C-alpha positions in Angstrom: 12.4 -44.8 2.4 13.4 -46.7 5.1 17.1 -45.2 6.0 15.3 -42.1 6.5 12.5 -43.5 8.4 14.7 -44.3 11.5 16.9 -40.8 10.8 16.8 -38.1 13.7 16.2 -35.5 11.0 13.0 -37.2 9.5 11.7 -38.4 13.2 12.6 -34.6 14.5 10.1 -33.1 11.5 7.5 -35.8 11.8 7.6 -35.0 15.6 7.5 -31.4 15.0 5.6 -30.5 11.8 1.8 -32.2 12.2 0.6 -33.8 9.6 -3.0 -32.2 8.2 -5.6 -34.1 6.4 -8.0 -32.0 4.4 -11.3 -33.1 2.1 -10.8 -32.6 -1.1 -14.0 -33.8 -2.1 -18.1 -34.1 -0.9 -18.6 -37.4 0.0 -15.4 -37.9 2.1 -14.0 -40.2 0.0 -10.5 -37.9 -1.3 -8.4 -37.2 1.0 -5.0 -34.9 0.7 -2.4 -35.3 3.8 -0.1 -32.5 4.1 2.5 -30.1 6.2 1.9 -26.9 6.5 5.3 -25.9 8.1 5.9 -21.6 6.7 4.9 -18.8 8.4 1.4 -17.6 8.4 2.9 -14.0 7.2 3.6 -15.8 3.8 0.5 -15.0 1.8 1.7 -17.3 -1.2 2.9 -20.6 -0.1 5.5 -22.8 -2.5 3.8 -26.0 -2.3 5.6 -29.0 -3.1 3.3 -32.0 -5.0 4.6 -35.7 -4.5 4.7 -38.4 -7.1 1.5 -40.3 -7.8 3.1 -43.0 -5.9 4.9 -41.2 -3.4 3.7 -39.3 0.0 4.4 -35.5 1.1 7.3 -36.9 3.3 9.6 -36.8 0.6 10.2 -33.7 0.9 11.0 -33.6 4.4 14.7 -32.1 4.2 14.0 -29.1 1.6 10.9 -28.3 4.0 13.8 -28.2 7.2 15.6 -26.0 5.1 13.0 -23.5 3.7 11.6 -22.9 7.2 14.9 -22.5 8.9 15.5 -19.4 5.9 12.0 -18.3 7.5 9.5 -19.8 4.4 
C-alpha cells in the first residue's frame, strides 16, 4: 500500500470521495468506515467488504472505475 498512497490516482480519490463513519453498535465501540461514491438514484448499492486486516482503501481503483461508468 506504500506505493499506492503516493500515487496521483489515490490522492485524487481521497481528496474527492469522503470517508464516512457509521456507528453499528449501541455503545459506540464498533464503527465502520466507508466510501460512498455512487449516484443517489441507485436503489441497490454494490458493497465491497475488505479483508479482515484491510481497509476500504483497497477498493479505490474499483470505486473510481465504477463511478466513471455511472455506478
